[in-house]
Residue, then its C-alpha position, 0 to 999 in steps of 0.5 A: m651460409t654463416a649468419p650475419a651479426v644482428v644489429g636490429t635486435a628488436q626487428r629480429e625478435s619481432w620477425l621470430r614472433g611473427v609480428l610487426p617490429p616497432v618504428e625505430q630511429v637507427r641514426p639521428g634523423l633516420w628511422s625504419i618504418p615497417v609497412p605490412m604486406p597483406r597475404n605475403p610470407l615476407r610480411y612487411v617491407l622496411v621503409y626508411a625515412l630521412a629527416l630533411d631541413e624541411g620535411l622527409a625523404l623516403i627510401d621505398v614506400g610499401w605495398d598498395a593496400e589500405e592497411s599498408w598506407q595507414a601503417l606508413v601514415d602512422g609510422i611517419r607520424a611516429t617520427g614527428h612528421d606528417i605524410t604530407e611532409v614527404r618531399y622525396a621518395a627514392i625507390t630501390h626497385l619496381h616490385p609492388d612492395h617497394f613501389g606500390l604506394a608511390p602514385r598515392l604518395r605523390a598525389v597526397s604530398g607532391a613528393t619527387l619520385a626517383m628510381h633507375a631508368a631500367d625499372a621506371t621504363l617497365l612501370g610505364h602505363h599498360a593498356p589491356t593489349d600491353q598486358s596481354h602481350t606480356e602474358e603471352a611472352w611469359a607463357r612462351q617462356l614457361t612452355r620453353l622451360g617445360a612448366p605444366r599448364p597450372v604454372i603457366d596459367a597462374d595469376p601473375v603479381d601485377l605491377v603497380r604502374f604509372g598513369p598515362g603520360e606519367s613517370v619518375d621525376v628523377v632518373l638515378g644512375d650508378g654513383d648519382a648523389l641524391g642531393l638530400p640536405g643533411w645526407n650524403l646518399r648516393a645510388l649504387w646500381t645492383p642489377g640482378h633481382t631486377a634490371g634497375h635495382l638500386c642500393f643507397v650508400d651514405d659513407a658519413a652515416g655508415v649505412l647501406l640501404s640494400g633493398d632486396h639486394m642483400l637480406p640477412r636470412i635469405s637469398p633474393n629471387i633471381s629469375t629470368v623474366p621476359g622483357e627484363l635482364e637477359h642474364p640476371l644471375h650473371r649480373y647479380l653475382l657481379s653486383l655482389a662482388a662489387t658490394a663486397t668491396l664497400p666499407d663495412h657499413e651497417v646494412l639496412p635491408a628492405h625485409e627482416y632486420r638490420f645486420s653488420g658484416l656487409a662483405d662477409r654477407a656478400r661472400g656468403l651469398l656468392g658461396h650459396h650460389e656456387e653450392r646451388f650451381a653444384e647441386i643443379l649440375a649434379d642433377v643434370h648429370a644424373h638425369p640427362e635430357s631434363t627440362t628446366w622444370e624437371v630439374t626444378t622439381r628435384i632440387t632442394w627449396s626452402r619449403p617442400f616443392d609439392e606444397m608451393r602454390p603455382r605462382l611460387h613454382r613459376l618463380a622457382v623454375r625461372e630461378t633454375d633457368a637463371h642458374l642453368l644459363v650461368l652453367a651454360d656460359r661456364g661450359e658445364v651444361h648445354r641444351t640438347g633440344c628445344a620446345p622445351d629446352r633439355w639440358t645435359t652436362a658437357a663433361p663428367v662431374p668430378a668426384p667430390 
């Protein structure tokens, strides 16, 4: 993939040095605030703060850890505001680095919380029996994919959830205006990374706050997860195609650094997945009757597969599954067995 044009130069330099970037004012009244993610290779999430007539609005809030909370408090103070002045927080998606501090923020500031219904539903209060049922569903899926026992038994990343009887204050749908004074932000539903992933667009400010939908350097994980999107990669590819039609706004992602060339980046990610389809198809053709896990162990990853922890192996095999489902819909592979699934090509792969 061609690298997009870097706009956040200080952010990129900090990324390369392995340190937190500075708090930056990227537009009048709009700041990026890095919030660390302890023990996570992505290192930090970029929270965006927008000045209102009275107080602040946030896009995402950060990981639920004391270090992260203090960084958010200090970052907001660097904008000339206090954490208690946050009036509104729009969440791009349900993952803990984006939603984690939301309950604490609401308790401290009384902020209105907004997100898409598909993700808000998944963050509902879980009793111990609910969690047990979730883990059982995950184990059944991973068994069907042919994953080994250490991967099936790996500790999951727990979602931060609402308390009993609690939920978001505002449900955002595709095209909904956020109604923030001084801004023209609207929600753009981009399902794929999660069922309810949202980007936020302000045409007047010339920005797309992309969450994890588009990052400058890596492709977000698109995985099959029980109870979530049935065909996540189908939806992600459609979301990318829709994103490519937007005006060429500056992209403010949730990780790494700001960039320009929105349409080119969307097309580059679409091309990346086509290359991935070709690699997986070739592997299945060379090794018919393979399980999803067996395919996963043979294709290329950003780091050596044998060096990944079981939790990352779980993400990898679910990502391979998402690609195989698209190939099956295209008529290029099909299942030949069950428990575990086995895959073979539907027709010979043409010579390059």
